[in-house]
C-alpha positions in Angstrom: 0.0 0.0 0.0 1.5 3.3 -1.1 0.1 5.1 2.0 2.3 3.0 4.1 5.3 4.0 1.9 4.5 7.6 2.5 4.6 7.0 6.2 8.0 5.3 5.9 9.4 8.3 4.0 8.0 10.8 6.4 8.8 8.9 9.6 11.6 6.3 9.0 11.8 5.6 12.7 8.3 4.2 12.5 9.7 0.7 12.4 12.1 0.2 15.3 14.1 -2.9 14.5 14.7 -3.8 18.1 11.0 -4.5 18.6 11.3 -7.3 16.0 14.2 -9.6 16.6 15.6 -11.6 13.8 14.7 -14.9 15.5 11.1 -13.9 16.0 10.7 -12.7 12.4 12.5 -15.7 10.9 10.2 -18.1 12.8 7.4 -16.6 10.7 9.4 -16.6 7.5 10.0 -12.9 7.5 13.4 -11.3 6.7 14.2 -8.1 8.7 15.3 -5.2 6.5 15.9 -1.6 7.1 13.2 0.9 5.8 15.9 2.0 3.2 16.4 -1.5 1.9 12.7 -2.2 1.8 11.9 1.0 -0.1 14.8 0.5 -2.4 13.5 -3.0 -3.3 10.1 -1.4 -4.1 11.7 1.4 -6.1 13.6 -1.1 -8.3 10.4 -2.9 -9.2 8.3 0.3 -9.6 10.5 3.3 -10.2 7.7 5.5 -11.6 5.3 4.8 -8.8 8.1 5.5 -6.2 8.9 8.8 -8.0 5.2 9.8 -7.8 5.1 9.0 -4.0 8.3 10.9 -3.4 6.9 14.0 -5.3 3.8 13.8 -3.2 5.8 13.7 0.0 8.1 16.5 -1.2 5.1 18.7 -2.0 3.7 18.1 1.5 7.1 18.8 3.1 7.4 22.1 1.2 3.8 23.0 2.1 4.5 22.4 5.8 8.0 24.0 6.0 7.7 26.6 3.3 11.3 25.7 2.3 12.1 24.1 -1.1 14.0 20.9 -1.0 15.3 18.4 -3.6 14.4 14.7 -3.6 17.9 13.5 -2.7 18.3 15.8 0.2 14.9 15.0 1.6 15.5 11.3 1.4 18.9 11.5 2.9 17.6 13.6 5.8 14.9 10.9 6.3 17.7 8.3 6.7 17.1 6.8 3.3 20.5 7.2 1.5 20.2 4.1 -0.7 16.8 5.2 -2.0 18.2 8.7 -2.5 21.1 7.4 -4.6 18.8 5.2 -6.6 16.4 7.9 -7.4 19.2 10.4 -8.3 20.7 7.9 -10.8 
């Protein structure tokens, strides 16, 4: 769901890894990844959709702050450096 992705971009600390240990997750067949790795995987399979989401988030950030920001800087400040690099390429 793309609304969930918007939340991850706006609030990367939403998922605190220490709440979900590797052993607990693996017992359910789930691999723990960072938000950056998760979003990067989604971006590689749906670049245009991810760009749309990032633009929506950027517009909201500009509206709230009144300060213009580029995508890469916004993503890096949101602790999403891998996604920022992928989008910039």
